[in-house]
N, C-alpha and C positions, 0 to 999 in steps of 0.2 A: 683652450680650457684653462680656467683660472685655478690657482692652487695657493694654499696658505704659505708654502715655501717651495723653493726650487732645490733640487738635489742633484749633485753630480759626484761621481766616484773618482777619487784620486788615490795615488799610492800611499799617501800619508793619512788617509782617512776619508770621511764623507764631509763634503762642504755643503752647508745649508744657508741660504739667504732668507732672512725672516722679514715679515711685513711690519706694518705700523705698530708701535707699542706705546705705553703710557707709564708715567712714574707715579709712585705713591707719595703721600705727603705726611711728614712727621719730623719733629725736631729731636735729635738724639744728643745726649750729653756724654762726653768721653772723659776719662781720667787722664792725667798727665802721663806720657809714655815713660816706660822704665826699660831702657835698652839692655840693661844687664841681664834681663830674663831671657834674651834671645841670642846672645853672642855665640852659643855653641851650635846653633842651627843656621844653615843657609836659608836666606829669606825667599829664594825663588829658584827656578830651574832654567836651564839654558835651552832655547829653541835653536836648532841648527838647520840650515838649508844649504845645499851644495849646487850652485848654478853650473859649476864645472867640477870635475873630480879634484882639482887642486885649489879651489876657492870655497870658503865657507862663510856664510853670513849668519850673524848671531843676534838674537834678542832674548828677552827674559819672559817668563810666565810665572804667575802666582797661584799656588795651590790653595783650594778651599777645603774646609772640613765637610766631607761628603755627608756626614750625619745631619748636617743642616740643610742639605739639598734633597736627597732622596735615597731611601734604602734600596731602591731599584738599581742603583749604580754600584752594587756590591762588586768588589774586584777592580773597580776603576777609580781613578782620581779625576776630579774636575778642576780645571784651571782657567784663569782669565789672563788675557794678554792684549797687546795692540793688534789691530787688524793688519797693519803693514808688516807685522812679523810673519805673515803668511803669503804676502804678495810679491811676485818677482818684478823685474824691471819692465815687463810687458803688461803688467796689470793682471797676471794670471795667478791662480792659486799654486803654490809650490807643489811639485810632483815628487819631491824627495825630501821631506822634512821629518825631523825626529827630535826627541827630548834627550838631553844629557843630564843625568843625575849627578849629585855631588860626588858620588863614588866613581864616576866615569862610565857607569853603565848606561846603555842606550835603550830608549823606550820608544815604540812606534805610536804615533797619535792615532786614535780610533775615529773620532768624529769632531768636526769643526762647525761651529755656528757663528757666522759673521753678523755684525751689526747691520741693520737695514740701511740702505743707501750709503754704503761704505765710501769714505773718502779720507785719504791719508792726512793726518795732522789735525783732524776736526773732531767734533764730539761723537762722530760715528766711527772713529778709528779704534775699534775694539772687537774682541772675539772671545768666545768661550770654547773649550774643547775638553774631550775626555781622553784619557790615556790609562793603560794598565797600571794598577796601583804601584807606586814606587815604594817597595818594601825595603826595610833596613837601610833607608837613606836618611841622613841627618838634614832634613829639609822641613821648614816651618809650614804648617797649614793654618789658614786664617779663618776666624769667625767672620760672619757677615751679619749685618743688621737688616732684617727683611723689610722693615717699614721705613727705612731711611729715605730721605727725599733730597733732591737737588737743592731746594730752597733751604732746608735745614742745614745742609753741609756748607752752603754759601754763607750762612749766618755765622757758623763756626769759624770760617775763614776770615770774616770781617773782624772777629775777635782774636785773630792770629793764633789759632789752635796749634799747640806743639805736636809734632809728629815725628815718626821714625822713618829712616830711609837707609839704603845701603851706605856703608862706609865710603869715605872719599876714595877716589881712584877706581871706583867700580867694584870694590870688594863686596860680594853679595851677603853681607851680614848687617843686621840692623844696628850699626854702631854710630850712625849720624843722627843728631837731633837738629831739626829745622822747624819751620812753621808754615802753615797755610797763609796765603795772602789773598785779599780780595782780587777778583778776576780783572778789575780795572788796572792793576799794576802790570798786567800782561796785555792790556788793550783787548781783552776778550769780552767786550760789552755788546756785541751784536747778538741778535736772537739766535743766530746759527751757532753761537758759542755756548749755548746753554748746556751745562754739564761739565764744562771745563773750569779749572781753577789754577791760579798761580801758586807756586811754592818756592821756598828758598833753598831747597836741598841741592847740593852739588851733584850733578849727574854727568856721566860721560857716554860716548857712543856705545851702543850695544846694551844700554840699560832700559830701553823702552819696554814696558810691561812689568817693570819692577814695582813692588808694593809700596805705597805710602800708607802708614798704619799708625794706630795708637794701641795702648794696652788697657784692657778693662778686665778686672777681676783676675789678673795674672795671665790673661790670654790675648794675643794680638788680634786686633779687629781691623779689617781692611777698610780704608777710607777711599782709596782709588788707586789707579795705576799710572805711573809716569808715562807720558806720551812723547815729550821732546822739549825743544826750546823754540821760542819765537823772538824775533828781533823787534824791540820796541824803541821807536825814535823819541816819542814823547807821549805823555798822558795828561789830559786836561786836569788841572788842579793838583797834580803830583809833581814834586820837584825831584827829578832823577835824570841822570845822564843816559843817553842812548845805550842800550845794552841788550844782551840776550837774557830772557826770563824763562825759567823752567815752568812747565805746566802739566797738569794731570787730568785724567778723566775720572769723575766721581763714580763710585760704585753705587748704582741705584736700581730701581725696579726693572729697568731695561735689561740688565744682566740677568735678573731672576727669570724674566720671561724667556730669555735665550736658554737658560739652564733647563727650564721646563720643556722646551722643544728638544734639547739634547737628551733628556731623560726619556721622552716619548719616542724619539728615534731609536734609542738603545732598546727599549721594550719591543719595538716593531721588528728589530733585527735579531731578537733572541729566538732560538729554536723552540 
């Protein structure tokens, strides 16, 4: 029997794999970022997974403004992150994952929606999830642009859009100013790379899932999430030495589709 999505129960929530999705098309203009507005807030939360009682693996997740997603999610936060933040070394969903807020309090993940055809380090390396609202936590929640497109964001990258990222050395506050770069600088030109962009932000291990953002009308707006680094030997027409280049996954309509499934799943499980 065919189904729109597959569902399995795990200790850290419900995992849902979703089917084929499409992106919207629109060009969005952003204002220059103003990092001073966000220094008092942590820009993301930490995902923790314990493969053994004495070992913890960490990544980051970015919280969204739930009033932009659905009023049906009252009492819950919605977050985006990398897919590999939920996958263990055997390729299975973590059975004991949790969120650690800036205060140190622990929150259990409710539901996870993975990108279709998940593959680590690719354009399908992302997920959205719900968690009980992080109350009284100094953590930033991001606006999203619902009609944003991959093509529009790629054009902004060609113009070297200034963006905000975590401070150097992995400190999770938006104190670092950097720019988006055309995906060719990271040799991300194959059609399978659609949705990925290069950026110049300095990132360290454990920062995958961290937000790359801008500020619009005083409110941080999510551009995408940091995925990792790729080693580039050379790029045709670009003079640069072999090096590691950071790249992100653009936040686009694919994520919104996943959030819709997340909301529907929440509604189905309510008494």
